[in-house]
N, C-alpha and C positions, 0 to 999 in steps of 0.2 A: 451580388445576387440580390434582386429585388424581394422585398418581404413577401410578396403575393405569390410569389414561385418558390419560397423557403419551406419545405415540408416541417422543419422543427418549429418555425414560427406559426404556422397553422395548428400544428398539434398543441403548442403551448397554450395558443389562443382558444381552442375548443376545450383544453383541459380546464383552464380558467372559467370558461362559460359553465361547465360541468360541475365545477366545485360550488358556484352559486345555486345551480338547479340540477341536482342530480337525477331529477326525473324527466329532464329535456330529452325526448326520446330523438328528436332528429339529430341532435349533437352527438349522443351515444352512437347512432348509426353512423354519422360522418366519421367521428373518431375511430370506430371499429375499421372502418374502410381505410383511412390513412394509415393506421397502424399496420395494417396487413399489407398494403401497398409499399410500405417501406421497410418491409421485414420484419416489423415486431409483431409476429405471429402469436405470441403469448398474450400480449397485451390485446390485440384484434379479438382473440377468442374471448377474453374477459368481458370487453365491450358487447360482443355478441350474445354471451350469456346474460348479460344485464338486460340486453334489448328484449329477449325471449321471456325473461321474468316480468319486465314492464309491458310488454305486448303479447302474451302467451297465445293470441289468436291470429297473429300476424305470419302469413305464410313467407314472406319475403325476410322476416327476421329468423325463421326457421331455415331457410335455405341459405342465409349467411352464416347462421350457426354452422349448418353442414360443411360449408366451405372451410371455415376456419378449423374445424374438426378434422377434416380431411387434410388439410395443411400440416396439422399436427400429429399426423399418421394415427389418428383415432378411428380407424375406418367403420368399425361396428357403431359407435356414436354417431359418425358421420352418416352413415346409412339410415339410422333412427331418425335423425334431425330432417334428412332428405324426405324420408317418407311422410314424416308430420308435416313437411312444408306442402306437400304433394295433397294430403290428406286436407289441409286448410285452403286448398284452391291454387296453390303454384303450378302454372302451367307452361312455363317457357321452355318447351322441349329443345328448341334450336339453339337456346343459350347454354341449356344444361350439357347439351352434347359437346359444344366448343368451349366451356369454361374451364380455364387451366387449372383453377383451384381445386377441380374435382378430378383431376387426372390419375391421382393416387385410389381412386374408388372405379374407373371405369372398366377394368378387369375383373371387378367382385362380381359374382353372379346376382346378388341382392341390388345392385346397380343396373345390370343389363336387365333383370327382370322389371324393374321400375320403369326404365326408358322405354322397354317394349310395350308397357301399359299406356304411356303417355303418346307413343308414337302415333300420329296422324295416320287413320286408315285411307290407304287411297285405292 
């Protein structure tokens, strides 16, 4: 397998970058996504929490944290992060509706209320 397509190689590479610069927000975000994509949910959650600490006003960081929390079956915390993302300007209603990371929340009253707030009025 080519190194460029080897997820373990990619994760090790970005981990080494992060060891040199723990505040490199782009790398924290990339690692969070890689961990989650490859089933390392707890590590992805750790990176998403770190990113929210580094970028507390970033809507996408809060959205990604909500996804990790939802995948960790922490519905209440996930909904809180999702609400915060929306407060900070996250507005990709279409993606939110189809994002499989949020499937565990989609039957929750708090999720449906939030989605109805964001749904474009026609």
